[in-house]
Chimera marker file (.cmm) of the C-alpha trace (Angstrom):
<marker_set name="trace">
<marker id="1" x="-19.897" y="41.846" z="-24.255" r="1" g="1" b="0" radius="0.5"/>
<marker id="2" x="-16.843" y="39.854" z="-23.132" r="1" g="1" b="0" radius="0.5"/>
<marker id="3" x="-16.649" y="36.651" z="-21.070" r="1" g="1" b="0" radius="0.5"/>
<marker id="4" x="-15.856" y="38.515" z="-17.859" r="1" g="1" b="0" radius="0.5"/>
<marker id="5" x="-18.933" y="40.729" z="-18.136" r="1" g="1" b="0" radius="0.5"/>
<marker id="6" x="-21.134" y="37.809" z="-19.161" r="1" g="1" b="0" radius="0.5"/>
<marker id="7" x="-19.917" y="35.542" z="-16.346" r="1" g="1" b="0" radius="0.5"/>
<marker id="8" x="-20.706" y="38.183" z="-13.743" r="1" g="1" b="0" radius="0.5"/>
<marker id="9" x="-23.867" y="39.832" z="-15.066" r="1" g="1" b="0" radius="0.5"/>
<marker id="10" x="-25.843" y="39.282" z="-11.880" r="1" g="1" b="0" radius="0.5"/>
<marker id="11" x="-28.123" y="42.047" z="-10.546" r="1" g="1" b="0" radius="0.5"/>
<marker id="12" x="-25.457" y="43.324" z="-8.137" r="1" g="1" b="0" radius="0.5"/>
<marker id="13" x="-22.197" y="43.193" z="-10.080" r="1" g="1" b="0" radius="0.5"/>
<marker id="14" x="-20.652" y="46.192" z="-8.322" r="1" g="1" b="0" radius="0.5"/>
<marker id="15" x="-18.352" y="44.072" z="-6.086" r="1" g="1" b="0" radius="0.5"/>
<marker id="16" x="-16.835" y="42.468" z="-9.186" r="1" g="1" b="0" radius="0.5"/>
<marker id="17" x="-16.474" y="45.865" z="-10.864" r="1" g="1" b="0" radius="0.5"/>
<marker id="18" x="-14.633" y="47.153" z="-7.760" r="1" g="1" b="0" radius="0.5"/>
<marker id="19" x="-12.408" y="44.101" z="-7.975" r="1" g="1" b="0" radius="0.5"/>
<marker id="20" x="-11.628" y="44.803" z="-11.648" r="1" g="1" b="0" radius="0.5"/>
<marker id="21" x="-10.776" y="48.446" z="-10.832" r="1" g="1" b="0" radius="0.5"/>
<marker id="22" x="-8.387" y="47.120" z="-8.165" r="1" g="1" b="0" radius="0.5"/>
<marker id="23" x="-6.627" y="45.025" z="-10.808" r="1" g="1" b="0" radius="0.5"/>
<marker id="24" x="-6.293" y="48.044" z="-13.118" r="1" g="1" b="0" radius="0.5"/>
<marker id="25" x="-8.084" y="51.368" z="-13.660" r="1" g="1" b="0" radius="0.5"/>
<marker id="26" x="-8.179" y="50.463" z="-17.391" r="1" g="1" b="0" radius="0.5"/>
<marker id="27" x="-11.049" y="47.983" z="-17.842" r="1" g="1" b="0" radius="0.5"/>
<marker id="28" x="-9.445" y="46.234" z="-20.827" r="1" g="1" b="0" radius="0.5"/>
<marker id="29" x="-6.198" y="45.771" z="-18.908" r="1" g="1" b="0" radius="0.5"/>
<marker id="30" x="-8.115" y="44.605" z="-15.811" r="1" g="1" b="0" radius="0.5"/>
<marker id="31" x="-9.938" y="41.959" z="-17.858" r="1" g="1" b="0" radius="0.5"/>
<marker id="32" x="-6.643" y="40.782" z="-19.341" r="1" g="1" b="0" radius="0.5"/>
<marker id="33" x="-5.019" y="40.557" z="-15.886" r="1" g="1" b="0" radius="0.5"/>
<marker id="34" x="-8.095" y="38.761" z="-14.542" r="1" g="1" b="0" radius="0.5"/>
<marker id="35" x="-7.958" y="36.165" z="-17.339" r="1" g="1" b="0" radius="0.5"/>
<marker id="36" x="-4.252" y="35.546" z="-16.812" r="1" g="1" b="0" radius="0.5"/>
<marker id="37" x="-4.673" y="35.162" z="-13.049" r="1" g="1" b="0" radius="0.5"/>
<marker id="38" x="-7.580" y="32.748" z="-13.451" r="1" g="1" b="0" radius="0.5"/>
<marker id="39" x="-5.521" y="30.598" z="-15.849" r="1" g="1" b="0" radius="0.5"/>
<marker id="40" x="-2.709" y="30.529" z="-13.291" r="1" g="1" b="0" radius="0.5"/>
<marker id="41" x="-5.160" y="29.605" z="-10.534" r="1" g="1" b="0" radius="0.5"/>
<marker id="42" x="-6.543" y="26.704" z="-12.584" r="1" g="1" b="0" radius="0.5"/>
<marker id="43" x="-3.009" y="25.458" z="-13.278" r="1" g="1" b="0" radius="0.5"/>
<marker id="44" x="-2.162" y="25.829" z="-9.581" r="1" g="1" b="0" radius="0.5"/>
<marker id="45" x="-5.048" y="23.576" z="-8.569" r="1" g="1" b="0" radius="0.5"/>
<marker id="46" x="-4.297" y="21.070" z="-11.338" r="1" g="1" b="0" radius="0.5"/>
<marker id="47" x="-0.683" y="20.810" z="-10.100" r="1" g="1" b="0" radius="0.5"/>
<marker id="48" x="-2.082" y="20.176" z="-6.617" r="1" g="1" b="0" radius="0.5"/>
<marker id="49" x="-4.002" y="17.196" z="-8.029" r="1" g="1" b="0" radius="0.5"/>
<marker id="50" x="-7.493" y="18.720" z="-7.906" r="1" g="1" b="0" radius="0.5"/>
<marker id="51" x="-10.009" y="17.471" z="-10.447" r="1" g="1" b="0" radius="0.5"/>
<marker id="52" x="-12.290" y="20.473" z="-9.929" r="1" g="1" b="0" radius="0.5"/>
<marker id="53" x="-9.654" y="23.127" z="-10.589" r="1" g="1" b="0" radius="0.5"/>
<marker id="54" x="-12.034" y="25.618" z="-12.223" r="1" g="1" b="0" radius="0.5"/>
<marker id="55" x="-14.459" y="25.430" z="-9.319" r="1" g="1" b="0" radius="0.5"/>
<marker id="56" x="-11.661" y="25.948" z="-6.782" r="1" g="1" b="0" radius="0.5"/>
<marker id="57" x="-10.218" y="28.836" z="-8.814" r="1" g="1" b="0" radius="0.5"/>
<marker id="58" x="-13.695" y="30.397" z="-8.796" r="1" g="1" b="0" radius="0.5"/>
<marker id="59" x="-13.891" y="29.968" z="-5.035" r="1" g="1" b="0" radius="0.5"/>
<marker id="60" x="-10.511" y="31.674" z="-4.629" r="1" g="1" b="0" radius="0.5"/>
<marker id="61" x="-11.668" y="34.510" z="-6.908" r="1" g="1" b="0" radius="0.5"/>
<marker id="62" x="-14.889" y="34.978" z="-4.939" r="1" g="1" b="0" radius="0.5"/>
<marker id="63" x="-12.931" y="35.251" z="-1.707" r="1" g="1" b="0" radius="0.5"/>
<marker id="64" x="-10.499" y="37.764" z="-3.208" r="1" g="1" b="0" radius="0.5"/>
<marker id="65" x="-13.458" y="39.847" z="-4.455" r="1" g="1" b="0" radius="0.5"/>
<marker id="66" x="-14.851" y="39.888" z="-0.893" r="1" g="1" b="0" radius="0.5"/>
<marker id="67" x="-11.479" y="40.859" z="0.569" r="1" g="1" b="0" radius="0.5"/>
<marker id="68" x="-11.055" y="43.740" z="-1.874" r="1" g="1" b="0" radius="0.5"/>
<marker id="69" x="-14.628" y="44.936" z="-1.367" r="1" g="1" b="0" radius="0.5"/>
<marker id="70" x="-14.059" y="44.943" z="2.389" r="1" g="1" b="0" radius="0.5"/>
<marker id="71" x="-11.617" y="47.778" z="1.739" r="1" g="1" b="0" radius="0.5"/>
<marker id="72" x="-8.390" y="45.969" z="2.520" r="1" g="1" b="0" radius="0.5"/>
<marker id="73" x="-5.305" y="47.132" z="0.626" r="1" g="1" b="0" radius="0.5"/>
<marker id="74" x="-3.190" y="44.624" z="-1.297" r="1" g="1" b="0" radius="0.5"/>
<marker id="75" x="-0.672" y="45.971" z="-3.809" r="1" g="1" b="0" radius="0.5"/>
<marker id="76" x="0.106" y="42.589" z="-5.451" r="1" g="1" b="0" radius="0.5"/>
<marker id="77" x="-2.957" y="40.817" z="-6.908" r="1" g="1" b="0" radius="0.5"/>
<marker id="78" x="-1.176" y="37.551" z="-7.733" r="1" g="1" b="0" radius="0.5"/>
<marker id="79" x="0.276" y="37.263" z="-4.237" r="1" g="1" b="0" radius="0.5"/>
<marker id="80" x="-3.192" y="37.675" z="-2.722" r="1" g="1" b="0" radius="0.5"/>
<marker id="81" x="-4.672" y="35.145" z="-5.140" r="1" g="1" b="0" radius="0.5"/>
<marker id="82" x="-1.996" y="32.539" z="-4.365" r="1" g="1" b="0" radius="0.5"/>
<marker id="83" x="-2.424" y="33.084" z="-0.637" r="1" g="1" b="0" radius="0.5"/>
<marker id="84" x="-6.187" y="32.616" z="-0.874" r="1" g="1" b="0" radius="0.5"/>
<marker id="85" x="-5.800" y="29.674" z="-3.288" r="1" g="1" b="0" radius="0.5"/>
<marker id="86" x="-3.522" y="27.946" z="-0.800" r="1" g="1" b="0" radius="0.5"/>
<marker id="87" x="-6.210" y="28.210" z="1.878" r="1" g="1" b="0" radius="0.5"/>
<marker id="88" x="-8.903" y="26.998" z="-0.523" r="1" g="1" b="0" radius="0.5"/>
<marker id="89" x="-6.720" y="24.009" z="-1.475" r="1" g="1" b="0" radius="0.5"/>
<marker id="90" x="-6.059" y="23.108" z="2.170" r="1" g="1" b="0" radius="0.5"/>
<marker id="91" x="-9.775" y="23.258" z="2.973" r="1" g="1" b="0" radius="0.5"/>
<marker id="92" x="-10.567" y="21.143" z="-0.073" r="1" g="1" b="0" radius="0.5"/>
<marker id="93" x="-7.900" y="18.586" z="0.838" r="1" g="1" b="0" radius="0.5"/>
<marker id="94" x="-9.472" y="18.148" z="4.292" r="1" g="1" b="0" radius="0.5"/>
<marker id="95" x="-12.921" y="17.359" z="2.887" r="1" g="1" b="0" radius="0.5"/>
<marker id="96" x="-13.813" y="13.676" z="3.133" r="1" g="1" b="0" radius="0.5"/>
<marker id="97" x="-14.191" y="11.964" z="-0.215" r="1" g="1" b="0" radius="0.5"/>
<marker id="98" x="-17.011" y="9.531" z="-0.754" r="1" g="1" b="0" radius="0.5"/>
<marker id="99" x="-16.120" y="8.335" z="-4.215" r="1" g="1" b="0" radius="0.5"/>
<marker id="100" x="-16.837" y="4.638" z="-4.733" r="1" g="1" b="0" radius="0.5"/>
<marker id="101" x="-14.067" y="2.385" z="-5.944" r="1" g="1" b="0" radius="0.5"/>
<marker id="102" x="-14.358" y="1.203" z="-9.526" r="1" g="1" b="0" radius="0.5"/>
<marker id="103" x="-15.718" y="-2.333" z="-9.740" r="1" g="1" b="0" radius="0.5"/>
<marker id="104" x="-12.524" y="-3.604" z="-11.347" r="1" g="1" b="0" radius="0.5"/>
<marker id="105" x="-10.589" y="-2.631" z="-8.183" r="1" g="1" b="0" radius="0.5"/>
<marker id="106" x="-12.553" y="-5.065" z="-6.001" r="1" g="1" b="0" radius="0.5"/>
<marker id="107" x="-10.742" y="-8.350" z="-5.424" r="1" g="1" b="0" radius="0.5"/>
<marker id="108" x="-12.841" y="-11.492" z="-5.887" r="1" g="1" b="0" radius="0.5"/>
<marker id="109" x="-13.407" y="-13.702" z="-2.857" r="1" g="1" b="0" radius="0.5"/>
<marker id="110" x="-12.151" y="-17.264" z="-3.331" r="1" g="1" b="0" radius="0.5"/>
<marker id="111" x="-14.235" y="-20.280" z="-2.241" r="1" g="1" b="0" radius="0.5"/>
<marker id="112" x="-11.567" y="-21.087" z="0.385" r="1" g="1" b="0" radius="0.5"/>
<marker id="113" x="-11.980" y="-17.649" z="1.952" r="1" g="1" b="0" radius="0.5"/>
<marker id="114" x="-15.758" y="-18.034" z="1.959" r="1" g="1" b="0" radius="0.5"/>
<marker id="115" x="-15.508" y="-21.447" z="3.706" r="1" g="1" b="0" radius="0.5"/>
<marker id="116" x="-13.067" y="-20.071" z="6.279" r="1" g="1" b="0" radius="0.5"/>
<marker id="117" x="-15.346" y="-17.106" z="7.067" r="1" g="1" b="0" radius="0.5"/>
<marker id="118" x="-18.371" y="-19.399" z="7.414" r="1" g="1" b="0" radius="0.5"/>
<marker id="119" x="-16.471" y="-21.675" z="9.830" r="1" g="1" b="0" radius="0.5"/>
<marker id="120" x="-15.310" y="-18.662" z="11.873" r="1" g="1" b="0" radius="0.5"/>
<marker id="121" x="-18.837" y="-17.294" z="11.979" r="1" g="1" b="0" radius="0.5"/>
<marker id="122" x="-20.245" y="-20.672" z="13.074" r="1" g="1" b="0" radius="0.5"/>
<marker id="123" x="-17.542" y="-21.003" z="15.739" r="1" g="1" b="0" radius="0.5"/>
<marker id="124" x="-18.156" y="-17.482" z="17.018" r="1" g="1" b="0" radius="0.5"/>
<marker id="125" x="-21.893" y="-18.140" z="17.154" r="1" g="1" b="0" radius="0.5"/>
<marker id="126" x="-21.382" y="-21.295" z="19.262" r="1" g="1" b="0" radius="0.5"/>
<marker id="127" x="-19.039" y="-19.441" z="21.631" r="1" g="1" b="0" radius="0.5"/>
<marker id="128" x="-21.605" y="-16.690" z="22.202" r="1" g="1" b="0" radius="0.5"/>
<marker id="129" x="-24.413" y="-19.126" z="23.038" r="1" g="1" b="0" radius="0.5"/>
<link id1="1" id2="2" r="1" g="1" b="0" radius="0.2"/>
<link id1="2" id2="3" r="1" g="1" b="0" radius="0.2"/>
<link id1="3" id2="4" r="1" g="1" b="0" radius="0.2"/>
<link id1="4" id2="5" r="1" g="1" b="0" radius="0.2"/>
<link id1="5" id2="6" r="1" g="1" b="0" radius="0.2"/>
<link id1="6" id2="7" r="1" g="1" b="0" radius="0.2"/>
<link id1="7" id2="8" r="1" g="1" b="0" radius="0.2"/>
<link id1="8" id2="9" r="1" g="1" b="0" radius="0.2"/>
<link id1="9" id2="10" r="1" g="1" b="0" radius="0.2"/>
<link id1="10" id2="11" r="1" g="1" b="0" radius="0.2"/>
<link id1="11" id2="12" r="1" g="1" b="0" radius="0.2"/>
<link id1="12" id2="13" r="1" g="1" b="0" radius="0.2"/>
<link id1="13" id2="14" r="1" g="1" b="0" radius="0.2"/>
<link id1="14" id2="15" r="1" g="1" b="0" radius="0.2"/>
<link id1="15" id2="16" r="1" g="1" b="0" radius="0.2"/>
<link id1="16" id2="17" r="1" g="1" b="0" radius="0.2"/>
<link id1="17" id2="18" r="1" g="1" b="0" radius="0.2"/>
<link id1="18" id2="19" r="1" g="1" b="0" radius="0.2"/>
<link id1="19" id2="20" r="1" g="1" b="0" radius="0.2"/>
<link id1="20" id2="21" r="1" g="1" b="0" radius="0.2"/>
<link id1="21" id2="22" r="1" g="1" b="0" radius="0.2"/>
<link id1="22" id2="23" r="1" g="1" b="0" radius="0.2"/>
<link id1="23" id2="24" r="1" g="1" b="0" radius="0.2"/>
<link id1="24" id2="25" r="1" g="1" b="0" radius="0.2"/>
<link id1="25" id2="26" r="1" g="1" b="0" radius="0.2"/>
<link id1="26" id2="27" r="1" g="1" b="0" radius="0.2"/>
<link id1="27" id2="28" r="1" g="1" b="0" radius="0.2"/>
<link id1="28" id2="29" r="1" g="1" b="0" radius="0.2"/>
<link id1="29" id2="30" r="1" g="1" b="0" radius="0.2"/>
<link id1="30" id2="31" r="1" g="1" b="0" radius="0.2"/>
<link id1="31" id2="32" r="1" g="1" b="0" radius="0.2"/>
<link id1="32" id2="33" r="1" g="1" b="0" radius="0.2"/>
<link id1="33" id2="34" r="1" g="1" b="0" radius="0.2"/>
<link id1="34" id2="35" r="1" g="1" b="0" radius="0.2"/>
<link id1="35" id2="36" r="1" g="1" b="0" radius="0.2"/>
<link id1="36" id2="37" r="1" g="1" b="0" radius="0.2"/>
<link id1="37" id2="38" r="1" g="1" b="0" radius="0.2"/>
<link id1="38" id2="39" r="1" g="1" b="0" radius="0.2"/>
<link id1="39" id2="40" r="1" g="1" b="0" radius="0.2"/>
<link id1="40" id2="41" r="1" g="1" b="0" radius="0.2"/>
<link id1="41" id2="42" r="1" g="1" b="0" radius="0.2"/>
<link id1="42" id2="43" r="1" g="1" b="0" radius="0.2"/>
<link id1="43" id2="44" r="1" g="1" b="0" radius="0.2"/>
<link id1="44" id2="45" r="1" g="1" b="0" radius="0.2"/>
<link id1="45" id2="46" r="1" g="1" b="0" radius="0.2"/>
<link id1="46" id2="47" r="1" g="1" b="0" radius="0.2"/>
<link id1="47" id2="48" r="1" g="1" b="0" radius="0.2"/>
<link id1="48" id2="49" r="1" g="1" b="0" radius="0.2"/>
<link id1="49" id2="50" r="1" g="1" b="0" radius="0.2"/>
<link id1="50" id2="51" r="1" g="1" b="0" radius="0.2"/>
<link id1="51" id2="52" r="1" g="1" b="0" radius="0.2"/>
<link id1="52" id2="53" r="1" g="1" b="0" radius="0.2"/>
<link id1="53" id2="54" r="1" g="1" b="0" radius="0.2"/>
<link id1="54" id2="55" r="1" g="1" b="0" radius="0.2"/>
<link id1="55" id2="56" r="1" g="1" b="0" radius="0.2"/>
<link id1="56" id2="57" r="1" g="1" b="0" radius="0.2"/>
<link id1="57" id2="58" r="1" g="1" b="0" radius="0.2"/>
<link id1="58" id2="59" r="1" g="1" b="0" radius="0.2"/>
<link id1="59" id2="60" r="1" g="1" b="0" radius="0.2"/>
<link id1="60" id2="61" r="1" g="1" b="0" radius="0.2"/>
<link id1="61" id2="62" r="1" g="1" b="0" radius="0.2"/>
<link id1="62" id2="63" r="1" g="1" b="0" radius="0.2"/>
<link id1="63" id2="64" r="1" g="1" b="0" radius="0.2"/>
<link id1="64" id2="65" r="1" g="1" b="0" radius="0.2"/>
<link id1="65" id2="66" r="1" g="1" b="0" radius="0.2"/>
<link id1="66" id2="67" r="1" g="1" b="0" radius="0.2"/>
<link id1="67" id2="68" r="1" g="1" b="0" radius="0.2"/>
<link id1="68" id2="69" r="1" g="1" b="0" radius="0.2"/>
<link id1="69" id2="70" r="1" g="1" b="0" radius="0.2"/>
<link id1="70" id2="71" r="1" g="1" b="0" radius="0.2"/>
<link id1="71" id2="72" r="1" g="1" b="0" radius="0.2"/>
<link id1="72" id2="73" r="1" g="1" b="0" radius="0.2"/>
<link id1="73" id2="74" r="1" g="1" b="0" radius="0.2"/>
<link id1="74" id2="75" r="1" g="1" b="0" radius="0.2"/>
<link id1="75" id2="76" r="1" g="1" b="0" radius="0.2"/>
<link id1="76" id2="77" r="1" g="1" b="0" radius="0.2"/>
<link id1="77" id2="78" r="1" g="1" b="0" radius="0.2"/>
<link id1="78" id2="79" r="1" g="1" b="0" radius="0.2"/>
<link id1="79" id2="80" r="1" g="1" b="0" radius="0.2"/>
<link id1="80" id2="81" r="1" g="1" b="0" radius="0.2"/>
<link id1="81" id2="82" r="1" g="1" b="0" radius="0.2"/>
<link id1="82" id2="83" r="1" g="1" b="0" radius="0.2"/>
<link id1="83" id2="84" r="1" g="1" b="0" radius="0.2"/>
<link id1="84" id2="85" r="1" g="1" b="0" radius="0.2"/>
<link id1="85" id2="86" r="1" g="1" b="0" radius="0.2"/>
<link id1="86" id2="87" r="1" g="1" b="0" radius="0.2"/>
<link id1="87" id2="88" r="1" g="1" b="0" radius="0.2"/>
<link id1="88" id2="89" r="1" g="1" b="0" radius="0.2"/>
<link id1="89" id2="90" r="1" g="1" b="0" radius="0.2"/>
<link id1="90" id2="91" r="1" g="1" b="0" radius="0.2"/>
<link id1="91" id2="92" r="1" g="1" b="0" radius="0.2"/>
<link id1="92" id2="93" r="1" g="1" b="0" radius="0.2"/>
<link id1="93" id2="94" r="1" g="1" b="0" radius="0.2"/>
<link id1="94" id2="95" r="1" g="1" b="0" radius="0.2"/>
<link id1="95" id2="96" r="1" g="1" b="0" radius="0.2"/>
<link id1="96" id2="97" r="1" g="1" b="0" radius="0.2"/>
<link id1="97" id2="98" r="1" g="1" b="0" radius="0.2"/>
<link id1="98" id2="99" r="1" g="1" b="0" radius="0.2"/>
<link id1="99" id2="100" r="1" g="1" b="0" radius="0.2"/>
<link id1="100" id2="101" r="1" g="1" b="0" radius="0.2"/>
<link id1="101" id2="102" r="1" g="1" b="0" radius="0.2"/>
<link id1="102" id2="103" r="1" g="1" b="0" radius="0.2"/>
<link id1="103" id2="104" r="1" g="1" b="0" radius="0.2"/>
<link id1="104" id2="105" r="1" g="1" b="0" radius="0.2"/>
<link id1="105" id2="106" r="1" g="1" b="0" radius="0.2"/>
<link id1="106" id2="107" r="1" g="1" b="0" radius="0.2"/>
<link id1="107" id2="108" r="1" g="1" b="0" radius="0.2"/>
<link id1="108" id2="109" r="1" g="1" b="0" radius="0.2"/>
<link id1="109" id2="110" r="1" g="1" b="0" radius="0.2"/>
<link id1="110" id2="111" r="1" g="1" b="0" radius="0.2"/>
<link id1="111" id2="112" r="1" g="1" b="0" radius="0.2"/>
<link id1="112" id2="113" r="1" g="1" b="0" radius="0.2"/>
<link id1="113" id2="114" r="1" g="1" b="0" radius="0.2"/>
<link id1="114" id2="115" r="1" g="1" b="0" radius="0.2"/>
<link id1="115" id2="116" r="1" g="1" b="0" radius="0.2"/>
<link id1="116" id2="117" r="1" g="1" b="0" radius="0.2"/>
<link id1="117" id2="118" r="1" g="1" b="0" radius="0.2"/>
<link id1="118" id2="119" r="1" g="1" b="0" radius="0.2"/>
<link id1="119" id2="120" r="1" g="1" b="0" radius="0.2"/>
<link id1="120" id2="121" r="1" g="1" b="0" radius="0.2"/>
<link id1="121" id2="122" r="1" g="1" b="0" radius="0.2"/>
<link id1="122" id2="123" r="1" g="1" b="0" radius="0.2"/>
<link id1="123" id2="124" r="1" g="1" b="0" radius="0.2"/>
<link id1="124" id2="125" r="1" g="1" b="0" radius="0.2"/>
<link id1="125" id2="126" r="1" g="1" b="0" radius="0.2"/>
<link id1="126" id2="127" r="1" g="1" b="0" radius="0.2"/>
<link id1="127" id2="128" r="1" g="1" b="0" radius="0.2"/>
<link id1="128" id2="129" r="1" g="1" b="0" radius="0.2"/>
</marker_set>
């Protein structure tokens, strides 16, 4: 059993099999094409600065599988993959990131800044009374 079959051995693997037949009627050739396209997709996302390139390539693949199983005709697999990958990248780029800054990126507060902030806070408090 090869990596392609193992990675997609879910109960209903027919959509993926249809996708492979779209790549090539010869299963061996289809698996080779699939592997090459997935490597290109990973490199595409890496060049775009994505840390989760494999996950995004998988998302692009899943969308292409759905498109092909919907019966739409596309004669150029790589062109479809790059088109879908572009959309996946744009969606990913729009997602808000909530990654904390490393602790060494935080600037220390000087005693002078602390004193100034305390005076401003005291002054503001008196003004609001």
